[in-house]
C-alpha positions, 0 to 999 in steps of 0.5 A: 337192802335186807329182808330181816332175815339174820345170818349169824349172831356178832359180838361187837369186839371195840367200839371206838367214838370219835369226834362225829360218830364211831367206830365199830369192829365186829366179829363175826364167823359164817359171814365173814367169808362173805364180804368184802372192803364196800360191803354193806352188812346190816349190823342189828338193823343198821345198814353199815360199809365194812371198811376194813376185813380182819381175819375173825372180825369186819369194822365199819365207821358209824355216822353221828346221824346212825348214833343217835338214830339207833341204839348204837349210842348205848352199845357196849363191849360184848353186845351180841348183834344181829348180823345180814348181808345185802341181799343177792338178786338172786337171793329169796325176799324172806322177810320184808324189804329192809334198808338198814335205815333205822327209824328210831329207838323204842324198847323191849317190854315183854317177853311171855309164852305163846302156845309153843313160841313167844310173844313180845312186847315193845315199845316205839316213839309215837312219831311212829305211829303212822306207819305201823298196821296190824299184820304190817311188818317191821324191823327190830334189831334188824329181824323181820318180825309181823304185828300180831297186836298194835296199841297206842305206843307198844305192839307185840310180835309172835316169835318162834324158838327159832328166831329166838334162839337165832336172833339176840332177841332171846339175850333182850329183858324188859328195858333192853332198847332196840332198833326201829325200821319201819315199812318203806312202803308206808312213807312212800304212801305219805309222801305221795299224799304230802306231794298231792299226787294221790287224793288225801282220804281225811279231807274234810267230807263235803270238800271239793275232790282233786285228780289224782296224781297217781297213774300207771304212766307216773308210777312208770316214769318213776320206774316202778 
């Protein structure tokens, strides 16, 4: 689990594509002493497992599914990536709950000064629209951002200067791909409706209502 608070910006030293997936070597400095083999690390928002440690870098395997879902398939040597170690149990949840399971790839549209910071706009695939809400959270390249404006195919986020300088957002150009992960809570609610655990508010007016199976007892049984 991650929070979207970037700890360091590393650099892709090597990206070797294989028959099924790839292996990536990421140069890092600040987070490296706190990583052991088997640890999860969010690399541009993608949860990867450290399989080998070097003196100034770590190596991870990337599955074929991750390549298809993320911008890694078009990444190049020297690209800078946002890094975050998994959240410690006693850590602060400064951003929002993230799994590092990227949903799809969007693209940066524009970056304009706004107040003391910037407003950055991104496009997103239409399949993700149902998970995005005004003032809701979204992860962009592993950064926890708040949606300040929402359209049918794009959203904007207000970014303070610190976030711009502490991440790779400031290096993005219009058209550059970004990894997007929507809020996991929205996906759970959608699944509850699909399974009939909660009444669908979009059911036709006048149709017979079914009793919701989403109760306090049920949530306790599921570990909530």
